[in-house]
C-alpha positions in Angstrom: 7.2 -9.1 -0.7 7.8 -11.1 -3.9 9.2 -9.1 -7.0 6.4 -10.3 -9.0 3.9 -8.8 -6.4 5.4 -5.4 -7.0 4.3 -2.5 -9.4 7.6 -1.2 -10.7 6.7 0.9 -13.9 5.6 4.1 -14.2 2.5 3.0 -16.6 1.3 0.8 -13.9 1.6 3.5 -11.5 -0.2 6.0 -13.8 -3.1 3.8 -14.5 -3.8 3.1 -10.9 -3.8 7.0 -10.2 -5.9 8.0 -13.3 -8.3 5.1 -13.5 -8.4 3.9 -9.5 -10.2 4.9 -6.3 -8.6 6.4 -3.3 -9.0 6.3 0.5 -6.5 7.9 3.0 -5.9 8.3 6.6 -3.6 10.8 8.4 -0.5 8.4 7.9 -1.1 6.9 4.5 -3.2 7.1 1.2 -4.0 4.0 -0.9 -5.2 4.3 -4.7 -6.5 0.5 -6.0 -7.6 -0.5 -9.5 -9.1 -3.8 -10.0 -7.1 -5.5 -12.9 -8.5 -9.1 -14.0 -5.1 -10.0 -15.5 -3.3 -9.6 -12.3 -2.9 -13.3 -10.3 -3.0 -12.1 -6.7 -2.4 -8.3 -6.2 0.8 -6.0 -6.9 1.7 -3.2 -4.8 4.0 -0.3 -5.4 4.7 2.6 -2.5 5.7 5.9 -3.0 7.3 8.2 -0.5 7.9 12.0 -1.6 11.0 13.6 -0.5 8.9 15.7 1.4 8.7 13.0 4.0 12.9 13.0 4.6 15.7 11.8 3.1 16.8 8.8 0.8 17.4 6.7 4.4 14.3 7.5 5.9 11.8 7.1 2.4 13.6 3.5 2.0 12.9 2.6 5.5 9.3 3.5 5.1 9.1 1.4 1.8 10.6 -1.5 3.5 8.3 -1.2 6.4 5.3 -1.2 4.5 6.4 -4.0 2.3 6.7 -5.8 5.2 3.3 -5.2 7.1 1.6 -5.9 3.4 3.7 -9.1 3.2 2.8 -10.3 6.8 -1.4 -9.5 5.6 -1.2 -10.7 2.2 -3.6 -13.6 2.5 -6.1 -10.7 4.1 -6.0 -9.0 0.7 -8.5 -9.4 -2.1 -7.5 -10.6 -5.2 -6.9 -9.1 -8.8 -6.0 -5.6 -7.8 -3.3 -3.1 -8.1 -2.5 -1.4 -5.0 -0.5 1.9 -4.5 0.6 3.3 -1.1 1.5 7.1 -0.5 3.4 7.6 2.7 2.5 10.8 4.7 4.7 12.9 7.2 2.5 11.6 10.0 3.9 7.9 9.4 7.5 8.9 10.1 7.7 8.8 14.2 5.3 5.8 14.2 6.1 2.3 16.0 5.8 -0.8 13.6 2.5 -1.5 15.4 0.9 1.7 14.9 2.3 1.4 11.4 0.4 -1.7 10.8 -2.6 -0.6 12.5 -3.0 2.6 10.0 -2.6 0.4 6.8 -5.0 -2.1 8.2 -7.2 0.8 8.8 -6.8 2.7 5.4 -7.4 -1.0 3.8 -10.5 -1.8 5.5 -11.9 2.0 5.2 -11.3 1.0 0.9 -12.9 -2.5 1.4 -9.7 -4.3 0.4 -9.8 -7.0 3.0 -11.2 -10.0 2.8 -14.1 -10.8 5.0 -13.1 -12.5 8.2 -15.0 -15.5 9.6 -15.7 -15.0 13.6 
């Protein structure tokens, strides 16, 4: 995922938490906030120390970024997203993590309508 598509500073995270909406499942919580100034979408990932040590937290962060990168064309534009990883995501395979992220995004109506 390109650096311009990442949320980095505390003010951006706080804005999304305070003014955004949230949806969750057992593995992830997604907060989102519509922002017209953003060209595409921006993603931030939060993994608590309760989930595991630094190695585990960074691995989960990398996996979530990779899944979002693979599905970036399916996400709607002009939004800031923050994913919070829960303990339930630790022992899941990549495919299960992908399904879980897509599930929570679909639940939040953040995926574009697909033509079938």
